Structure formats: C-alpha cells, structure tokens
N, C-alpha and C positions, 0 to 999 in steps of 0.2 A: 692520711696525714691530717691532723686536726687543725683548726684555726688557731692562730696565735693571738694571745690577748695583747692588744695594742691600746694602752691607756690614752694615747694621743687622739685616737679615733673616737674613743668613748667620751672623754672629758673635754677634749680640745687641746690644741698645742699650747695656748697661753696658760691655761690652768695647770697643765703638767709642768711647764717651765717655771711658773711661780712656786709650785710645790717642790720642785727640785732645788730651787734657790733657797727656799726657807729651810729645807732639810740640810742643805750644805752649810748654811750659816749656823743653825742650831747644833748640827752634828759636830762642827769644828769646835764650838765652845764646850760641848759636853765631853768630847774626846780629850780636849786640852785639860779639862777638869779631871777626867779619869787618869790621864798620865801624871798629873800633878799629885793626885791622891796616892797613886802607886809609888811615886818617887818619895813623897813624904813618909809613907809607911816604911819603905826600904831604908831611908835615911835614919829614921828612929830605930829601926831594927839593927842597923850597923852600930850606932852609938850605944844602945842599951844591950846589945848582944842577946836580943830576944826575938825570935822569928815570929812570935805572936803579934808584934807591932806592925808587921807588913799589912795585915788585914784590918788594922784599927781605923784607917782613914777611908777605906772603900765605901762604907755606907753613906758617906757625906759627899761623894763625887757628884751627885745630882745638883747640889747647891753650892759647890765649892767655887764655881766660876763667878759667883757674886761677891766673894770675899774682897777682891781688889777694888771694887767700887767703893767700899767703906773704909779702905785703908789709905795710907799715903801713896801707895803704888797706883792708885786710881788716876793720878796725873798722867801716867803712861798707859794704863790699861784702857781708859775711856777712849782716847784717840785710836788705840789699836782696834777696839771693837767697832768704832765708827768707820774706820778705814776698811775693816773686814766687811761690814755691812754694805758700804758703798761699792767695794770691789765685787762682791758676790751679786748684788742686785743690778749693777750696771754693766757687767762684763758680758761680752758677746762670744768670746772664745773659750778655750780650755784654761783652767786655772788650778790644775792639780798641784803644781809646785808651789803656787802662792798660798794655797790652803795649808800645805805642809809648813811653810814659814810662819803663817799665823798660828798654827797649832803649837809649834815649838815656842814661839815668843809668848803666847798666852799662857802656856803651861809654866814657863819660867816666872812670869809675873804673879801667877797664882801661888807658886811655891814661895816666892819672896814675900807675898802679902800674908800668908797664913803662918809660916814658921817664925820662930823667934830667932834672933841673931845669936846662934850658938853653933856647936859642932854638928848638930842635926841638920842645920841649914846647909852647911857645906857638903855633908854627905848626901842630902836630898838633891842638891844641884848636880853633883856628880852622877847620881842615879838617874836624874832626869835627862842629863845629856846622853846617857846610854840608852834610855827608853826612846827618846826622840830620834837618836841615831838609828835605832832599829826600825822605827816607824818610817823614817825617811828612806832607808835602804829598801824596805818592803814596798813602799810607794813607788820608788823609781823602778824597781823590778816589774811591778804591775803596770806602770806606764809604758815600759818597753814592750810588755806582752800585748797590751791593748793596741799599741802602734803597729806591732808585727801582724796582729790579726786583721787590722784595718787595711794594711798594705796587701795582705793575701786576698782579702775580699775584693779590693779594687783590681788586683791582677786577674782574678777570676772573672770579674765583670768585663775587663778588657778582652780576655780570650773569648768570652761569650759574644761580645759585640763583633769581634772579627769573624767568628763563625756565622753570625747572622748576615754580615756583609757578603761573605762568600756565597751563602745560600741564596741571597737576593740576586747576586750577579749571575749565579748559575740558572736560577729560575727565570728571571726577567731580562737578563743581559744588560743590566744597568749597573753603574758604579754608585756606591754609597760612600760619601766622603766624611772625614772627621771635621771638615771646615763648616762653619756656620754659613748658611745661605742668607746673605744680607740683601739680596735683590739686585746687586750690581753685576 
C-alpha cells in the first residue's frame, strides 16, 4: 500500500484551508455564471426556435459574473457577493447548502443583468430554475452520500476501539473506559 498524498502535511493546515475557501468562493461565482450562460442560451433557443443559440453564451461564462456589477442589479449583486465572501471566509462548519443558495441567487441576478426585458428573459428564468433545481437535487444527494460515508467511518472506528478495549482487558486485565480521566 502506497503513501497517501496529504496536502495538509505538505503545505500546512492553514494554507490548505485558505486555498479551499478561495476555491469555494471563486467556484461558486464561476458556476453561477456557467448556469446563467446555459439558461440564457436555452431561453434564446426557445424564443428563436434555434438550437444553435444554446451554445452562443457559453464562451462568455468566464466573465459573465461581472455583468451585474455594472448594471442596475449591482444593488443586489454586490451585497450578495460580499455576504458570500464573508460567509465563506469566516465560516467554521459545513456550508454546502449555503453555497447552493448563493449559486442560485447569483445566477438569477446574472440572468436579470444580462438579458433584455423580453420573452427571452422569461424563458431564461424558467430554464434557470430548472438548472438550479437540478444542481440543488444533485447537491443534496451528494450531501447525503458524504454524510452516510462519514457515519460508516465513525461506526468502523467505534468497532475498532471496542476491539482494542477487549484486547487490552484480555492482555492486561484492566478496563479501558470511554470517560475522560480528569483526575478526580
């Protein structure tokens, strides 16, 4: 069995944590931009009845998240991005569901900022709700899977600890307790 690559041992826990937080923040913005570009393309494809319009917005998804900053929707988008940054960089626990909420809200504001107020906007919003719904559904399934794997891991650790306690009792005739020895 080979050695596992552990970036925390190589770079340090703090550097890995900061990198994870920066990737979470930028990834949320870029994925929101990708969802918005797909929704805009599908909205135009529905209105124009041309499937070629679906791929028209895809090359711009790298920079599409900047569009609400220069539009009137920046009044809502700037506080959303600041709240996302604050939440990502100060949170100590899991925030998978919160990232999904920021993702959906950011993608909606991008669609509203980029599209004109016509039928393509309405179709894009409907397509965006379907795309975000699919991403949320997939995210919740993955969250349940990660939770199940973590519970199975802890149950395995519990069984392993109980086996060690039994072997210590058999070998040395002493009891190993779950309680913390606080000296009293």
